[in-house]
C-alpha distance (Angstrom), angle and dihedral (degrees) to the residues before:
residue distance angle dihedral
M1 . . .
G2 3.81 . .
I3 3.78 129.5 .
A4 3.79 118.6 -77.5
T5 3.80 95.2 -99.6
D6 3.82 89.9 61.4
H7 3.81 89.3 64.3
S8 3.78 101.5 39.8
P9 3.80 126.4 102.0
A10 3.79 119.9 -94.9
R11 3.80 115.8 -102.6
Y12 3.79 94.5 -120.0
G13 3.79 96.8 54.7
G14 3.81 94.3 125.0
M15 3.81 97.7 -43.7
S16 3.81 115.8 153.7
S17 3.80 113.1 -112.8
Y18 3.83 94.2 -133.1
S19 3.78 127.4 46.6
L20 3.79 135.2 171.5
W21 3.78 116.5 -144.6
E22 3.79 138.9 -169.5
I23 3.79 109.9 -144.4
D24 3.79 126.6 -167.1
V25 3.81 108.9 -154.4
R26 3.81 129.8 -161.6
L27 3.83 115.4 -171.8
F28 3.82 122.4 -158.9
D29 3.80 133.8 -173.3
D30 3.82 122.7 -131.6
S31 3.84 91.5 -82.9
M32 3.85 88.3 55.4
K33 3.80 92.5 -111.0
E34 3.80 109.0 149.8
I35 3.80 107.0 -119.7
D36 3.81 101.2 174.7
A37 3.80 144.5 -2.7
W38 3.80 129.3 -164.7
T39 3.79 145.5 143.2
C40 3.81 126.2 -102.7
R41 3.76 135.7 -167.6
Q42 3.80 111.3 -132.3
D43 3.78 123.2 -161.9
L44 3.81 110.3 -163.0
W45 3.79 122.3 -172.6
I46 3.77 115.3 176.5
T47 3.78 132.0 162.5
D48 3.78 132.2 164.5
K49 3.85 87.5 -87.8
Q50 3.82 109.0 33.7
F51 3.77 145.5 17.0
A52 3.79 139.7 -162.6
V53 3.78 126.6 -179.1
R54 3.80 121.4 -174.7
L55 3.82 123.3 -173.1
T56 3.81 119.2 -163.4
R57 3.79 120.1 -177.0
L58 3.80 109.2 -130.8
G59 3.81 116.3 -122.2
S60 3.80 92.8 14.3
A61 3.78 134.3 107.9
S62 3.82 91.1 -146.9
P63 3.82 114.4 121.3
P64 3.81 119.5 -103.9
Y65 3.80 122.7 -95.4
E66 3.80 114.1 -127.5
D67 3.81 136.9 -170.4
R68 3.79 117.2 -171.6
G69 3.79 138.0 172.4
E70 3.78 149.3 99.1
V71 3.78 135.1 -44.2
S72 3.81 115.0 -151.8
G73 3.76 129.8 -174.6
G74 3.81 87.1 14.8
A75 3.81 91.8 -77.1
V76 3.83 116.6 39.4
I77 3.82 115.5 98.2
N78 3.81 125.4 -154.4
G79 3.77 123.1 166.5
T80 3.77 148.7 98.5
S81 3.79 124.8 -57.5
G82 3.78 123.1 -135.7
F83 3.81 86.7 -111.7
G84 3.82 91.1 63.9
G85 3.80 98.2 -103.7
K86 3.78 136.8 109.7
L87 3.81 116.6 -76.9
T88 3.81 123.7 -155.2
G89 3.76 130.8 170.5
V90 3.75 150.1 124.3
L91 3.80 137.8 -110.0
L92 3.80 103.6 -130.2
K93 3.81 124.3 -137.6
N94 3.81 90.3 -120.3
N95 3.86 88.9 62.8
G96 3.80 91.7 -100.8
T97 3.79 126.9 124.8
F98 3.80 133.8 -142.1
L99 3.84 119.3 -163.5
D100 3.81 131.2 -180.0
G101 3.81 119.3 -171.0
R102 3.81 119.8 -170.5
G103 3.78 128.3 -176.6
G104 3.77 135.7 14.3
T105 3.79 119.6 74.3
S106 3.83 94.0 -31.4
D107 3.78 141.3 15.3
T108 3.78 112.3 -135.2
L109 3.77 137.4 -169.2
M110 3.81 123.1 -166.3
V111 3.79 134.4 -176.9
A112 3.81 118.4 -175.1
T113 3.79 120.7 -167.0
Q114 3.77 126.1 -171.4
T115 3.80 111.8 -123.6
G116 3.81 99.0 171.1
E117 3.80 141.2 1.5
D118 3.83 93.6 -76.6
H119 3.80 99.6 9.8
Y120 3.81 133.0 92.6
R121 3.77 136.6 176.6
C122 3.79 117.2 -148.3
F123 3.77 131.7 -164.0
R124 3.80 120.0 -160.8
R125 3.79 137.1 -178.1
F126 3.80 122.2 -162.7
E127 3.81 125.2 -163.8
V128 3.81 99.4 -164.7
R129 3.83 115.6 -159.4
E130 3.80 101.2 -174.2
P131 3.81 137.0 12.0
I132 3.81 108.2 -68.9
S133 3.76 142.6 157.7
L134 3.81 103.9 -105.6
W135 3.82 102.0 -154.5
G136 3.82 88.6 -38.9
T137 3.83 100.0 -37.6
D138 3.80 116.2 105.0
V139 3.82 111.6 -129.0
V140 3.81 135.3 175.9
P141 3.81 125.7 -137.8
G142 3.80 111.7 -62.3
T143 3.78 144.4 82.2
Y144 3.81 121.0 -54.2
Y145 3.79 134.3 176.9
A146 3.79 130.3 -155.1
T147 3.76 133.4 -169.1
T148 3.76 120.7 -164.3
E149 3.77 136.0 -169.1
D150 3.80 106.6 -151.4
Q151 3.81 124.4 -163.3
I152 3.81 125.9 -178.8
T153 3.81 110.1 -129.2
S154 3.82 98.3 179.1
K155 3.81 142.0 -0.8
S156 3.78 135.3 -155.1
D157 3.78 139.0 172.4
E158 3.82 89.6 -128.7
P159 3.82 129.0 47.0
P160 3.80 123.8 -132.1
A161 3.81 111.2 -86.9
D162 3.82 93.0 -107.7
M163 3.84 91.3 61.0
R164 3.80 91.6 62.2
T165 3.80 92.0 72.7
P166 3.80 129.7 45.1
W167 3.79 116.9 -91.4
V168 3.81 111.8 -104.3
A169 3.82 125.1 -163.1
């Protein structure tokens, strides 16, 4: 018997290329003390050739965070992280995602696991190099962790027009 991912459905088995998500975020410092919690809107556009993910903190004037790049072989991710570094990863056969961002103002690691038909739980680690606004929360250099509960609120075969080009401040 093989591992679970050998028996799971492929990601592109009828999945819409664009989805809008509501994400509840909990941010922790390196001692696992919760330092903030909030809700984000996530726009996710992913095809077998490209991806863009844009996170916007609800009720905040802070600018969105955006990762963008290419998908090759239907699963391998290469692009630029919203922190200004290189982003690599893979879309897993069990509908999960693994991302590794290196460089820029923060390194980041993310694992997303599907917990329901339109629901995911994500775990992230940030190695912040300089003071930044982390999705609207000001942080100093150090290690931070985030957990998110992600729920799809709508799907479409086409993204909004503004998702087709990179976000510019």
